[in-house]
N, C-alpha and C positions, 0 to 999 in steps of 0.2 A: 785662642784659649786651648786648642789640642796641642800646641807646641808645649806649653807649659805644663799639661797632664803628663805628656810624654817623657820630659825631664824631670817627674818626681822623684825618680830614683838618684840621679844625678844631684840635685838639690839637698837631698837627705844625707848623700856622701859628703857633700860640703859644709855642712852643719856638722858632719861628726869629724871633719879636719880642722874646724876652729878648735876643738877641744884638744887636739894632737899640738898641733904648731902654734907656736909662738905668736901673740899678734902685739904690732906697736901701737902701745896704748895711746901715745900723743896722738898718732895720726887716727886711730882710732876716735879717738875722744873728738875731733875735730871733724871728724867724717858727716857726722848729723848736721853742723853748722852750714857746710857747703851742700850739702843736700837741700837744707832749708833755704839758703841762697838761691839755689837753682829754683827750686819752687815757687818763691816769691816772685822772681822773674817771668816765671811761665803764666803766673796768675794762680792761685791756689786758695783753698777755704778754711775755715775751721778746722775742719776734720783732718784735713791735709797737714796743717800745723801742729796739732795734737800729736798725730803719729808720729810724727818726725822729732819735734821739740819735746814732747813726753814732760811739758811743764817745766824743763830746766829753764836756769837763768840765760838770758840772751844776751848777745854782745851789743854793744852800743850803737853799730852801724845798722843792725836788724830790729831793733827794739820799736821803733816809730811804726815800720812798715807792718810788723805783727802785731802790734796793739791795734791797728787801724781795721785789720780783717778779724779780730778778736771782738772787737765793739762794733763792727758793723759799718763803718765808715768808708764812703766813696765818694766820688764827685759829687754825684745827686744824692741827697737822702733827706730823710725828715728834719735833719740838724741843720737846715738852711739857716745861713747868717746873714743880717744886713748890717755892714759896717756905718758907725756912726759916731761922732766925736761929743755929742750932745750928752753931757753927764748930767742929769738934772734930778736924781733921786733924791727924795728926802733923807735918804741915811748915807747919802754921797761922801761926806766927809769922815763918815767910818770906813768907808770903802777904801778910800785915799788914804787913810791912816795904815789900816791892816795892809794894803797893797806895798807903803813904803817900808813898813817892818819887815816883810817877807823878803824885799829884793834887798834888802840891808844884810838880812841874816843868811843869802844864800852866797854861794862863789859865783860871781856873776861878773862879767868884766862890766868895770862902771862907763865905758862907751857905749854899751846897748844897755844900760839899767834902764835909762829913761825910757826906750822904746818898749821893753817887756814891762814896766810899770803901767803903761798906756795901753798896750795888749789885753794886761790881766783887767786894770778898769773898765775896758770896754766888755770884755767878756761877762764880767757879772753884771755890769748894767743891763747888758741885753738879756741877759738871761732872765734877771728880775721882771723886765718889762714883758718879755715873752710869755712866762708862766705867771705873772701877777704874784710873784713873791718877794717879800721883803728881806734884805739883808739883814742878818744879826753877828753880831761879834760871837766867835767861837763856835759857829754852825758848821765849821767844817770846810767850808769851800776854799778857803786860802790854803788849807792843808793840801786839799785835793790838787791845787793848780800848781803846787812847789815843784814836784816832782815833772810835771809836764812841762814846765818852762826851761827844763834842762835839755827836752827834744829838740831836734831841728826841725820844727814845725814850720810849715811855708809861709803862714799866713794867719792872721786872726779868725780867720773862718776855719782853718784846721785846729787852733787852739779851742775854739770855742766848740767845734765837735768832738774833741775829746772830752773835755769837760763837763758838757750836756750828757754823753753816752755814759759815763760815768757816774755819775750824778744820777740820771734817770734810771739806768738799768742795775746798779749794784747797792745804791743806799735806800734802805726801807725808808717807806714813809712813816710818819709819825715818829721821830726819833726826838722826843722831848721828853721831859721828866715824867714818869709815869706812863711813859707812851708804850703801845702794843708792841713793838718790837723788844722791847727790854722785860716784856711780860711774857712773850715766848721764849728769849732766851732762858727765862727763869724755869720755865716747864723743860727744855732740854737739861738743864743744870740738873734739876729735880730727878730726872729720869736717869742721868748717868751717876750722879752724885747727891743721893739726900742728904748725907749726913753734912759736906759743906752747905748746901742750900739750906739746909736746917741752921745751921750756924750763923750765916746772912742773914735769915728770916728773924732769928733771935735778937741779933744785934742791929735789926732794923738798915740793913746795908741792902739797897735793891740794886739791880744791874747797872740801872740809869745813873747812878752814882759812880761808880768806876769805869763801866764800859761807854761812857757817853763820847768820848773823843774817840775809842777805838772804831766804832759801829759808823759815825756819821764822817769820818774822815777816811773809812777803809784803811786804818791804823797808818795814815799819813801822819797824822799827828803825834804820834808816839815814836815811830821808829826811826833808825837813822836813813840818810837818803840811799846810800848803798844797799843797806837790806832792804829799803821799800821797794827801789826798782826792781830788786831779784824777787821778791814776795808777789809783786805785781805781776811780773812775767808768770809765777805761776798760776796766780790768780784769773789772768784772764784768759789765760791757754784752758784754764779747768771750765772757766762759764759757767760756774755754778752761784746763783745768788744769795744762797743760804749759806755760804762756805765760812763767812764773816764770824757767824754763830760758832760754829765748829772751831775756828781757829781762836776763840775767846774760851772755849770750852779747856783747850789746851793749855792757855797761859794759867788758868784757874788752878789745874791739876799740877803745873809747876810751882805754882806760888801755895798750895795747900797746906805742905807740911809749915812754912812759916807764919801762915795767915793764922794755924792754931797755936803756934807758939805767941802770936800776938793778942789772945785771948782775952789779957788783962789790959790790953793797951787803949787809948780812946778810938773811938768809932771814925773820927777825921782821919787820924794816923793810920788804920788800917787801910780808909780808901784811897789814900794818898800812895801809900804803898801799892796797891792795885792798880791805882792808875799808870803808874810807870812801868809796870810789867814788862810792857813790849820794848821798851827801851834799851833792856837788857839782850835784846836778842841779837845776834851777829850771823853774820852769812853762813859760817859752819854749822849754825842751828836750822837755818831754814828747811833743808832735807827731813829732817827727824819732826818739826815743827809741823810742815804740812802733810807728813805722813799719819803723824798722830790724828790731825784733822780728819783725814780721810777715814782714817778707822772709826772715828765716833760717826762721820755722817753714814758709814757702811754698815753700824751697829744702832742705828737709830732707824724707828719706823719711818717709810716714806711716804705714808699718807698724808701728814702734816705739811708737806709741800704745797699738795695739790689744795689741801683745806684752808691755808692762810696766805696763798699766792696772790690772791686778786686784791686781798685788802693792805697787802704789803709792798708790791711792788707793780701791779698793773696801773697803768698811765691812765686809762680810759675811766675806771670806778673809781673815783675820788672821793666816795661817800663812806662812811661807816659803816659796813656792813653787819648783818647778823653774825656772820662767821669771824668777823673782827670782834665784835663784843663777846663771842664766845671764850677768845682767847683771856679776855679778863676773868670769866667765870670759870674756868678750867682747873679743877681741884690738881689734874697730871695732864699728861700728855694724849691725846686723843688717836685712836687707831681707826681706821675704816674697817668694816666688815669684809669688804673686798680683800684687802692686805691679808687680813687673817685667813680667809679662804684659799687665797693663793697660796700662802705659807703651808697651810692644811694640805692641799692637793699635792703639792712637791715633796710632802715629808721633810722639811725642813731643811731643802737640799742646797738652798742658796737664800740669802739675805738673812734678815731678823727670823729666829725660830721661837715661836711663841707656845706658851702653856697654858691655855684659856680655862678661867675659871668662871664656871656660870654659878651666879650668886642669886637666882631667883628661887623663891620656895619649892619644897621637895615636892609637892604634887604638879607644879609646873613644870620641874626638872623632869619627872618620871614621866610626864604626859609625852613630852618630846624636846630633843634636845640634839646638839652638834656631837657628833658621835666620840669626837676627841676632847670633848670639853669633861674638866672635874667638877663635882658639885661640892660647893661650900655654901651654907644657906645662908645669907647675911641676917635672917631673922636671930638666929643663935647668938649673935654677938651681944644683945641684950636680953634675950630670952633665958640661955643659958650659956653663961661666958666658958664653964667648965668644958663643956662639949665642943665650943668653938673653939678653945684652945687646943683641944685633942686633936679636931679636923684640921687646924691648921696645920699641926706638927705632920700628920697624915700627908696632906698635900705638899710639903716640902720633900718629904720622904719618898712619895710617890713622882713630883717632878724629877729629884735628883735620879731614880732609879729610871726613869723614863729618857733621861737625855743619854745615860751610860748603856742601854740595850737598843740606843737607835730607834725608841718607838716614835710613833706619827705625831703623837702628842706633846712629843719630848721638847723643851725649850728652855732656855736661861728667862726669856722674855715673858713675865706674867702679865696677862693681859685679862681683868676682870669684867664681867658681861652682864647686865640686869635686863629687865624687861623691856624696856625702852619706855617705858611710862615715870615721867618725872618725880611724881609723887610716892609710886611704890618703890621706886629706888632708892630712897633714900638713905636706906640701911645699907647699898652698896655702895654708896659715897663713905659712908661711916667705914667698911671693910678697908677701900683705898685707902684711906686716911690711917688706920690701923698698921697696915703693912708701911706705909711710909713714916711714920712714927718710930719703927723697927729700923729703920734706913737700909730697906730692902731696895736694890738697883732695878731698875728695867721695869718699873710698874707704869701700867698705860690702862687705858678704859675705853671700852668698844663703843665705838658711837652710834648711837640708836639703839643698842641692845639687843636683845635676840629677835625682837620685831623686823628690825633691819637686817638681820642675818637670814632670818627664816624669809625674807623677799628677796635676798640675794642669793642664795642658793642654788645651784642650777641641776646638781646630781642630788637627785632624792636619797641616794643611798647615805650620803654624808649626815643625815637627820637620823636617830633613833627614835621609834615611836615606841609609847607604852604599850604592852599586853594589855589587851582587854580581858579581864578574869570573869568566867563565867558565874553566875551566882549558885550556890550551892544548894541542892535538893534539901540537903536536910543542913542543921547547925553543925558547925564545925565543933570539934570537942574542945573543951576549955583550956586544954594545954597545948591547942595549936600554935597559939601567938608565941608561946614559952619554946615550943621546937623548932619554930621558925626563927626565935634570935638565936638559940644555940645552933642551928645549921647555919645561920649567917657568920655567926661569930667563929665557927670552924672555917666556913670558907674563907673568911679574912683571916683568920690564923695562918691558913696554907698558903695562902697566895704572899703573906707578908715572908712567910719562911723560905717560899720560894723567891720571890721576886725584892724583897726589901731586906736584905742580910744583915743591914745597919741600921739599926734603930735605937732610938732612946726609950726610958721608961713613961714618958711622956706619950709617946707614939703608940707603946703597948697597950696603956689604959684606953686609947680607942676603940680596941676591939670591945671591950665590954660597955662603953658607950653606946656604940652601934648596935650592940644586942639588946639593950633596953630602950634605946630610942625607936628601934625596929617594931615595936610594939603599938607605937601610935602614929607611925606613919604606914604610906601605901608598901605593901608586901614587896612592889618594884625594886624598892631600894636593894633588896637583896641581891636581884639581877644585875644591878648596876654596880654594885660595889664587887661581888664576884668577878663579873665578867670585865670590869674597867680595864684591868693591864692587858687582858688578853685580846680585847677589842682594839686596842690601840698599839701594840706590839709589831715588831715589822715583820712579821710572819704571818700576818692576819689573812687567813685564807678566803675571807669575806671580802677585804680590801688588799689583793696582791699586789706588791711594789713590781714595777718590771724589772725583768730579770734577763741577764744576758749569761750565755755560757764562757767558759774562760778555757785556758789552755790546759787545766787538768782533766778537762771532761773527756771521755772515753768515745770520741766521733770523729769521724773520718777528717774532718775540715771544718774549722770554726766558721760559724755563720753560713753554711751552706746546705745546701740539699741536694740529691744526687743532678749530676748535670746543669747545677744552677751556678750563675756568675757571681762576683763579688757583690755583697751588699754596696761596696763603696765603689763600684764599676759605674761609669756614668753610659749606661746601656740605653737602647732604644725603650722610650716611656710609653709603652701603650696602653697601660691601666689607667691614665688621668682622668681619660672621660666616663669611666666605669667607676671611678673609687671616689667616692666622697668621703668627707672629715666627720669622726664618730663624736665629735663634742659641738655645740653649737658657736656658729661664728659672729653673732648677731651682737653680742654683750660684750664690750670689750671697757678695759679701765684707762681712764684718763691719766697718763704719768709726764714726770718732768722728765725730759731727754736728757738733762743735764747731770741728774742725778745718778742716771746710768753711766754718764761718761766718766764719772769722777770716781766709780767704784774700783777699789785696788784690785780685784779680780777680774777686770772687764780687759780682754785681750785684744779682741779683734772689733773693727767695725768696718761696714761696708755699705755703699749705698746699692739701694736693689729697689724693685716694684714688685709689691705682694699681689698676687694673681688670685681673686677669690673665685667663690664657686660659679660665677656669671662669668668668670674670664676678664672680668675689667682688672684693670692696672691700678696702683694705687702706691705714689712716691713712699718710699719706707727706707728705714734702716735695718739692716741685719747685724746683730751684736752677738759675740760670742764671749763668754767669761769661762773661767777654769772649768765650771760643772756645768752650765747652761746655754742655750741656746734662746734667743729673743728676735722678735720681728715687732718693731714700733713704725706704725704708720703715721708719717708725718700730717699734720693738720693746716691747711692754707691759711688757715684765719689767726692761727698762732705761730710763733717762731721756736719757742722753748718746748711745747707740749706735744704728746702724740698720743697715740691710743696703743695700748699693750694688746695686740692681736694675737699672739703667739708667745709659750713661754713653757721650753721641754728641757729635762734633764739632758746631756748630751748621751749618756748611757742608754736612753731610750730609743734613740736614732738607730735603725734599723737598717735603713737603704737609703743610699742617695744616687738619685737618677737624673738624666736629661735625656731631652730629644736629640736625634741623631739630625735631623732637619734644621735644628734650632739650640745649639749646644749651651747657650746662656740661660736657658730657662732650667731652672734646678729645682727638682721634688725632693723634699725631706719625709721620709715615713717613720713613723713611730710605732714602738710595739705595743699590744694591746693584750690584755689578759686571755682573749682567746687563742691568739699566736703561742702565748707563752705553754700553755695547757696542751696545744697540739704538738709543740716541739718536745714537750717534756715527755708526753706519750711515747713519742717515735725514740726517744734516746731511751726509755726503758724498755722497748722493745728489741733495738738494737743491742742493750747489754744482757738480755737474758737470752741473746742468740737467737733471735727470733727473725731476724730481718729478711727473711724470705717471707714472713706471714704479710698477708695483704692487708696494707693499713688504710684506714679509712679516709679517702681523697679529701685533702685539705678544702673545706668551702669557702666561697667567695664571701668575706665578713666585710661590714665596712669599717675601714682603718683611718687613723687618724694621721694626717698629712698636711704640710705648707708646699704652696709653689711660689716661686720667685722668679723674675729676669733680674739674673745677677751679673752686669758687666765683667766683673773681676772671678768670674766662676771657677777659674783654676785654683788660683792662690786661696781661695775661700775653701773650697772643699778639700784641697790638701791639708790646711790648717785645721779643719775640723775631723778630719780623718785622724789626723796624728794625737790631737786632745782625747778623742774616744779612746784612740789604741792604748794611751797612756792610764787613762782613766781605770781601763780594763785591764790593765796589764797582758796586753796582747803583741808586744813589741815582735815576738818571735815570727808574727804574722805581718810585719811594717813592708816587706819589701812587695807587696801586692799592689801595683800599679793602678794608678787612678787615670782610665784613659777613655778616649769617646770612639 
């Protein structure tokens, strides 16, 4: 590792040279193929294939080997095949007819056609017997086998392993009429395009009517052979079991304009048009097709994956669980409170950015609420529709301004939250329906409501508690309520004048509505409305965001104290034993690893071992996106799920260290409010010419850090350093080497 660290400067010079000297594009394009072939010969895993292949179309000679690794197929696995020529299923004649039709339609040499037919029939028959399933015409199995028989598989066992792995891993269960899979897809469509979803609902065109062949065959029943092979190359390298739904969203977006033009056509004509949409794809379309699907995947709440994975893809749980039933009952896409809190803590720096709307009654909201939540009393929808409309206008204006100012509460995605009591939240569902009827995008509902959120909050400062008003010794004058109303109105006017420069007449009327409403509601409404934007702004002093110095600051050296080494140098780390993390490490979120791999902003993935506070090692992954650093701890009992044990913006990384005796153990340290305050104090003293004044020595405070054993530490620290420099615009300082 030390050699790699010493060569950091030379590596950076090579990168710059590539921008100056011309590159042979043909050799450059084929280089990754040679690299992938070499990796396959040496034996590699899915992560290596993804890093080299980057989900690009494969050559015919590499495809089978790559697919086997992506599908976790080896000589000894769970897809053990027992060959038999006994074809005695009740539906055997139907299977044989479909197999004959497939072989005749395929471009297969007639000399081997008979052998192929026998292989396909044997595979389907064995699968039916092993999993106790019945073959049905049009169930997608023949379509899945169509591209597989073009591969140079060695025997029936290998063909069966390919088929069984695709069928069990990527085809969701209950893909029948009105099945759960299609209800989930409708929720995703409603989230991203409520207008199109409303059109389909009005015409009674459910997803199972047009997407049936897409999902059950993984698009094999609709795409041409050449397009399908390239699509599956991308699909299996991506390894996202929900990716079929996002591809379907893209197909609908492509067809949306034509669908609306067919508004006066018959229902069956629209269904037929949609069903054939994948057949129009060409190889030139695939890059944009998959990129757009990745975009939809990254702009969708991720907690739905965890919520519905077991009922759609878990082979162990074959029963319809309560979660599965919730798909049928869901009004819109549900979001876990853990995901809301994580997005809140990060200030919207990664993933989906939420604007949380607390719909509980005013007295409950005033008692305590999430400090970034906007209040919209759901009861007003029926009790006072005019006031409700004004509040909605203020909500939209506040959301817009929060996004523009970089507020912690800012986000395009509206998440509504009730109390958590089903009976009490019936009006909340009506509010959600109101926004959906307005064709508002990105509408979701917080699972479990405020009750679940309160139990999940780890940082008490995230909850704003109502102030207890002392009982006055003398009755207040009769004009107090009126004075409070006018004071509140003035505060709102001032806030709107400063924070919301563009408002419409309806929003302006909201000022008077609040002024009159405050007479009958808790006086804490005044504090809530006056301070809402202040509490959620990016400069909130109560919740300061991690701040770094930049190259314009008047300090001697960036990120350095007197006689201190670079924060990015790998020095002797003697602080580990006396330093503890400032945040609790016992509560982790269960996440789908593949959902992180497929994110368009994810740049690096490193195998590592996360070292906890008891110095125990856990097999983990270190992921680095364009803006954040993640540590996912693998779960022995699950292949695709992991615990998210750490998630920090790269801008908060203040030091990267390693032990001299063991340079592969890396410690990442993150900034804390205490560090920032002391740093600002020292900078102010220096700027005032008081550098000789004795400054109070920095106290030893508990800081937030992560320690990992990282075999590829040199490459990882180099890449992370470059990303941090880029984020902070500190390339003037880029020549500082990372050395042991």
